[in-house]
N, C-alpha and C positions, 0 to 999 in steps of 0.2 A: 679619517680621523681615529680609527683604530685600525692596525696593521699588525698582522702576526706572519712571521716568516719562517718556514721550515722547524716549527716549534717541535721539540722534543723534551718530554716530561717523565721524570721518574719519581715513584713514590716509594721510599725505601729503596732497595736495590732493585727494583721491578720497573722496567719503562712501561708506562701506561698510554702515553701519547708520542704519536710520531709524524714526521713530514706534515704538520698542520700549518696550512696556510688559508688565512682568512682575513678579508678586508670589509669594512664596513663604513660607509660614507656618511656624513652629516645628514639626518633626516630618513635615513634607512632602518628600517627592521629585518631580522634575519630570524629565521626558525631553524632549531636544530633538532634532528630525529634520532632515533636510534634505540636499540634493545637495551634493557638493564645491564649495567655492567660494562657498557661500552667506551666510557669515559667522559660522557657529557658533562656531569657535575664537577668532574675533576678538571676539564676545560675552563668552566667559569670560576672555579676557585682558583685556577693558576692566573686567570686575568685579574680576578681581585687581589692577588698577591699572598695568598696562604703559604707560608714558608715549607710546610711538610710537602708540598707540589713542588719538587726542585727541577728547575729548567737546567737541562743538560746541553741543548744546543738550540739555535736559534734567537729569535729576539721578538718583542711586542714593543710597538711604539704606540702612544696616544697624543693626540694632539701635536704631532711632530716631535715628541720628547720621548726616547727610550725609557721605558718603565720596566724592563725584564725583571731587575732585582729590586725593584722599589718597594718600601714596605706597605703594607694594607693601607694605614692611617693617611700615608701620602698620597696614594691613589685616590682615596675617598676625597680628600681635599682638591685633588686635580679635576675631579668630576667623573668618578665612577662609583656606581651604587648597585646593591645586588640585594634580591627579594630571594629569600632561602626558603626550600621544600620543607625543611624540618628545624627550624631555629630554635634554640634553646629556651627554657624558662629562666627568667631571671629573677629571683626572690628578694626581696628589698629595694627594688628599683621600680617605679612607677611608670607607667607608660608615658604618661604626660611629661616627665623627666627625661626619657628616651626620645621622644620627639623633640624636645629643646636642644638635645645633644646633637641630634642629627642635623639641626638647623645651623651648628657650628657658629653661634653667636648672631646669626640673622634674626631678624625681628619677625616671629611667626605667630599666628593665632592658632594655637592647636586646636582650640574648641570650633572653629570654621573649618579646619583641615577635616577634625574628626566626623563633622556632619557630612561630609561629602562621601564618606564610607560607612556612616550610619554607626559611629564608634564612640559617639560622646559619653556612654555610661561605662566605658572601659578605662578611660583615661587616668583614673586613680586607682586601678588595680595593678598588682605587680604584672609586669611583662610576660605575657603568654600563660600565666598561671590558670590552668583550668579553661585555657580557651579552646573552643571547637576547631577543626580544621579551617572552616571559613573564616571564624574571628580572627585567626592567626594569619590568614591570607590577608586580611583587611588591617590588621595591625603591620605587616609587612609594606603595604603600600602606603600606609600613614607616615611611615618613616621615610619612604622614598620622597613623598610629596614635600616633607620638611626639608629633606636634603637637597632635592631639585638637581640630580646629577645629569650630565650630558650623554653619558653612556648607562644605560640600565641592564642588569642581567636577571633573567627571570627563570628560576629553576621550578619547572612544573606548576604554574599558577594555578591551574586546575586541581591540582591534586588535594583529595579531601574536602572539596567544596561542593555543595549541595546546589540543585538545580536553581534554587531560590538566591543563590549567591553569587553565581558564576556570572551573571549578567552585570551584577554591580562590580565585580573584580575585572570582568573583560573590558566593560566601559571605563574604568578607572584607569586601567593600564593603557586604553587607547588614548587618553587625555593626557597621561603623563608623556606619551609618546607623540603628542602633538598631531593627532590623526586627523583633526578638525582644521588644520593648516594646510594650505597648499605645498605641494612636494617641490623639491628644488628644480626639477626639471620644467616647471611652469614658468615661463618667464613674463607673464602677463603683469601689468602693473602693480595689481593688488598682491600678486605673489611674493613680488619683491619686497612689498611692505611686511607681508607675513610669511616668513620662509622658514620651513621646519628644519629644526637642528638637532633636534634629540634623536639618539640612536638607541635600539634595543636587539637583544640576543635571548632569545626565548626558546627554552627546552620544553617540548611538549610530547607525551605519548599518545593521547587522544585527539589531539587537534581542535578541541573545542574551541579553544582561544581565538582560534581562526574567524569564527562566526562573530567575533565583535571587533576586530581590527583588520586591516589590509596589511600583509607582510610583502616584502619585496624579494627576499629570496629563501630558499630552502637548502639545507644540507643534510645528508646522513654520516652520522658517527658511528663506524663499527669497527670493533676491534682496535681503538684508538687512533683511527684513519679518518678523515675527512672524504667524503666521495658526493657525487650524483647531484651537483648544483641544478636545481631546478625550480619551478613554481612551487611552493609549498603545498598547494591543495593537490598538485599532481603526485608528488611524491606520497602524501597521506594516502591516495587512490591507490598507488601502485603497491605500497607496503601493505594495504589492507586487502589487495587482491593476490599478492605473490610473496608477501613477507619480505624481510631483510637479505635473503639468500640471492636477490636480484642484485642487490648492492654489494655483496661479496662477490658475485660474477663480475661485476663491473671493475672493482677493485683488482681482482686477479688478472683479468684482461690487459689492465693498464698498468701493471707493475713490471 
């Protein structure tokens, strides 16, 4: 459902991503690792359609439609949503109003959705105004619940979240990604009725999010290039033991 082929992206005059190939099928969750400044957030922003991230070569397809140069709002309507690491404060706009906007005209009970992330008392406050790190993450998840996109991009969902809130954040992301539903590969009668369709791409540094959901594949982004496709927990273990230099070695050997 998401297909990226030989993508090359520039920010200003500098190439920040190159030779990016990525494919996420319906029901799959992928995890993206990499050191600071390697281009992880830039990749998510490119998929979301931020115009400052200019696609120089390659293409992005979603649901069989090329979206390489499609504007952000059209990608959102097509079914792509994003949870940001550091979203802005929006004075004069209540969280309740933003949730309704995210629903794009669909009937939503913002109070019921807010209860799922313990956020009822924040609905009538300006968006992110005075919110803690954990509160900002819950606000982002509330907006995604209202949008209900098919592809969800998460930029470091554990960042700024204390131990008390990480379980709520992780559990909510797992629910959004339908982790309680059978995977597509299970062809039992029940699985055919309840087939997982949501897709996720998650940036993580700590790997804490993997304690609350199962990811299908992990990849490392280093110096603007993807490498090391493997089990996410195995990548996390390897990085913890040897650092990203092993990924650099792999890239050098295969170039």
